[in-house]
C-alpha positions, 0 to 999 in steps of 0.5 A: 856793176863789176867794173864799177866796183873794181873802180871804186876799190881802186879809189878807196885803197888808202881808206882800206889800208888805214882801216886794216892798220887800225885793226892791227893796232889792237892787241887781240891775242888769246891767252893760254890757248883761248882760256883768256883773251883781249878782244874787247876793245877791237870789237867795240871799235868795229861795232861803232864802225858798223853802226855808222853803216846802219847795221843793227849790232849785237855784242854778246859774250859766249855763254859756256853753260849754253855751249857745253852741249855741243861736241866741239865745245872747249871748256874752261874759257873765260869770256868776260869782256870778250864779246862776239860782234854780229852786225846785220844789214838789210833784209829780203829773200836771200842772206849771207854770213860773212865770218871772221875772227878778230883774235890772234895768237901771241907774237912770240919772241919780239926780237924776231920781228923787224917791226912792232907787231901792232904797227901795221908797217908797209914795205915791199907792197906788203902790210906787216903786223900780227893778224894781218894774214890770220885773219884781220886782213880777211875780216877787214876786206869783208867789212870794206866790201860791205862799206863800199856797196853801201857807198855805191848805193847798190840795191840788194835784195837780201840780208848781210850778217857780219860776224866778228868772232872771238876765240877762234885760235882757242878752239872756236867757241865764238862762232859756236856761240853765234850758231847757238844764238840762232844766226842763220843764212843761206850761205856763209863765207869765212875769210881765212887766208887761202891765197884766194882759193875757194876752199870747200873742206878741211881736216879735223884735228885732235890734240893728244898728250903722251906721258912716258916714265923712266927711272932717274939716276945720275947721268954718269950711271946711265945704264942704271937708269931709264931715259924717259925721253929716249922711250918717247922717241920710240913712240915718236918713230912708231907714230911716224910709221903709222902716218906713212901708212895713212898717207898710202891708204887715206886720200882726199881730192881737196886735202892733204893726207892725215898727219901726226905731228909732235908739237911739244916735247918736255922732260928732264930737270938738268943735264946731269940727271937721267929724265924720269918723265917725258911729256909730248903734245901731239896734233893728229889731223884726220879727213872728212868722213873719218870717225874720230873714235876709230882714228883714236883707236888706231893711234892707241893701238900703235902706241901699245904695240910700240910699248909691247916691243920694249921691255921697259915700256911693256911694264910701264905703259905710255899714258894717252890723254886726248885733250881736244877734238875739232871736227873736219868739214866738207860741203857741196861744191855744186852750191850756186855761190861757188859759181858766183865766186868762180866768176868773180875771181875770173873777172878780177884775177883771170883765174880761180882755184877750188881747193881744201884748207889744210888747217881747221877753221870755224867753217866746221861749226857753221856748216856742221852745227849750223847746217849753213853751206860754208866756204872758206876764201880770203887773202894771204898765205896760210904759211905766213900765219903764226910766225914773226913778221906775219904779213899780207900782200896789199894786192891780195887785200884789194882783190879780196875786197873786190871779190867780196863786193862783187860776190855779195852783189851777185848773190843778193841780186844787185845790178 
């Protein structure tokens, strides 16, 4: 059956590319880090597609009142017109969830794109477009795999649950709402871009806001003022040293060491005024098994020590405000689906890789909250995500369709 599936994917490449281009044409970017979004039209398009496959379709908006009881809930997001889509096919002794997010980040500066971000242009064997890699390519590959199995009339003894979720880029309330709604399965696959590596872990992340205050004066009287930006740089160096310490003593077999990254810095009002305030947004990555409370304490201790070493900051402490926590995740690599994935990849690509994902994903929600063994595997390179000219190698896309189809067939007991 694997050879039959491989041949069928080759014969349907034009259809597969067209389907992904249709998905890319929808503007599904989140607004203000997920507070708002525009995923509705794409979800209704997919609902119609999946109904044609004979799926039972559930379109529902996440309910903040229901979700606020969960530790990883992100408050203040509006889901009016932003429904999740869950499509269920078949039934039987086994089940599998195929999960992907339909939302994207902003395209950024349009002038940096070589083509329209929603055009889906093909060049050099790659499909360019916002979300092509992260992760409409993976979502489309899963749906195309199921469509192909239906077309081949493969007899499967089990249930397939396809989840196209909203607001992953804003923190993951979409998948959390699916878990809260009661969707369960024996195993779940999430098609984030992993270069087709099987990922069984990812780091957690916390967002931190730091505020340093100084004393404003005319720039020509620098010695009479206190530059808040310069004070923030002292904190930056201190946290860089803490990160170095973490790299020496915190290790994981599948993941990079923890990291502290200054992602946004703002301060000052003009070139002739000593800045009286500086604000920094910081991303703190930590490993599975670490207590986030302890991690926060380590960071706070480092900041306080840096303040004690500075005469001004000793009296004018830098303020810390923790904004968001997304939990780490790790699952057991001895799960039977891993063996099937390894065999599928070996058949298709001649090799497989077992790894961890450096960024967070909705795997933490399905695995940690839903208690569903969850693995991340999908086409594309994560380094292409969240940047102009995002693209996906078509060869990876076709391999992903084949891999998902072969894996579903073997997991649900097909021929």
